[in-house]
C-alpha angles and dihedrals in degrees: 000000000000126000097260095058089047092054091048092047094049091046091054093048090050094052095051090071100043099077121038137158124238091248091060093057127083111259090236095052111111119238121197119211124232122213122188116207136187114208092248089057095049101088095049092046093049093052089057094055126093118258094260093057094044090053093049093049093048091046091058095042095236115164107157100273113164116285095359116138132199124186113203120200126218121239087267092055099253123127105272107165139013116202116196123192120227095185126221115002106236125190091259095036116143141153112267133189089255091064092057092040090055092047101046093049089065102045128099120246112281146085123301136184126200111241097182114089111235135181116257091257093050093043090053089050091049094049091046090050091048089058094038094053093058096057114122130178098206103131091122095054122097092222109029119193111267099181112130128185113204123210115210111216139184116253094251095070112102096233092165092062092044094049089049089060091045093050093048092049091046089052090056094044093050092051095047093045095049111102119246094248087064101032104056122164088264094054091046090052092046089053089051091049089050090056092046094049092050090065099034099253123167109249133202119182129187120194136185113331091358087073087064098043090048089060107263103119099159093049087052094045094053095044104037097086094062126090087233105065123231120270139194126193125194120182134170133200138176139035113329089221094058123092112288115244114178125188123198119190131192109236108185100151092191131002118202088169090248119240087341084063124198123238116257092260090052092059098051094094099030092111083077095060089101090060091114091057091047092051091048091052091050091049092046092051091051092050093050095042090052090045093226110190095249136115097240122200124180124193122183125176109201123196146141114233098220140156127247139122093289097046115134113255142219106267095030118131118219127191109225129215088257092057095250116127119227126202111211108235092168131009090209090069088073100130095071089049096058091040095052091064093044091048091050090054091047094045094052086068090058095226122200089231126016118189127181124188124197147158086228115149142020086212092071088057092050090053101042107011126237097296101060122061117216113242120207128189138128089226103089093186092054090048091052093048092050093048090050093051091045090055094051091046092047086238100116127209127180126204116231122182128255087222108202091203089073095051094096089062086080093059121128130195094217104028141037091263144345122240092231139032122247087225124082093219133095096009097165092050091047089053091052092047091053091053092046089063087071099048119077110126103046112104092221129009129192124187117194117196104196139173099215094199141093101225097187134044114254133158107280092005112076120185105280145065122000120184097216120194096011098107094041094050093046092050090049092050092049091051093046102041103021128209128291116250 
């Protein structure tokens, strides 16, 4: 059994014990209550507590400040109640998955039940965060953490739906976190085939020189220098008469920068350069598991941007699948090269909605930071709808313009276009404008430039993979296309 199946199996085992119903627990098993409090609610709540609890709260100085936690023992010394502070109550204040993720990460092993009444939306966010906060990527440790905190739920909570979200996000996180020596282009494609086969999708796979002969010259050019040959997977699922939704994900399993080599510090996180592909696979799994009435197509070019005697060079000119010639201004702008052939393939089918996801530019991080993916589309209404859904799902997206005034920055004296701009400005927009050259038939196109990584340690969000945009896009697709009966 390879690493990827092991990760998947352990993840599923782990999730089984996170959410339980009261009926499934032994009658003698202790269950600690969880109370969520805004600061404004604290005084009223405290007055309603018995003297023993009030004394304990006052002794520890708890007053409901954000992310503060107080564990209150029973008279017998067992954990009886957990009180968690939500801070100031703003007009738009609500419980998010990050509240629960921050809470569960700090609790001892055991069973818990939410005492505070929440709306269905807030409850779903809390349960999702409860699962999300217990994720660990510790497969390489000799003694991985086994501590599991169970949340006892009423039977009316849709745990199947919530676990499907968690499983998809865990799939993406596992893939992004896996080091490049384990997650080669071949392994990434095998994982994609595993997802496709689970739901009976039709799969086409191209490997090595077959990538070139099948008409993906830029994918082959970027990946040919690596020991692990380039790959492209193309799978389809659903009724051919349903609306066409096509997903394209950047699958650069490691990026050295090529001959325009990155400095050592610039390579440290380059195992995550396939984050777009990981997020696309997670989104595809959710779509197929929910049986959304769409004709889904998923295209992932998978390569390693390496250096050897046959590496593509600065100044080379490559003829793309779409027929446009590209002069290579920088070999470290390889993501847009593999995506342009994949987008040309996807666009030829004239999908109703074409979405690509990619860890494409550092410029997007300069503009928006690591937590907010840049959203590019010419459809302003679609952008507004996606941003609104992202805000509700606590999975933010932010619309940046495909500013036509910068399009001439991609000009080349010897080819149809260059893969980079000579200017140091507007890099994220330039990347989007490059990709836009290869999309003409799709009715709507969305490009997400994401980071895919938590760069700082926070409660519930350890440093490591973050499948950005997946939950927002899935919720949008559900609202737009609905579920099958």
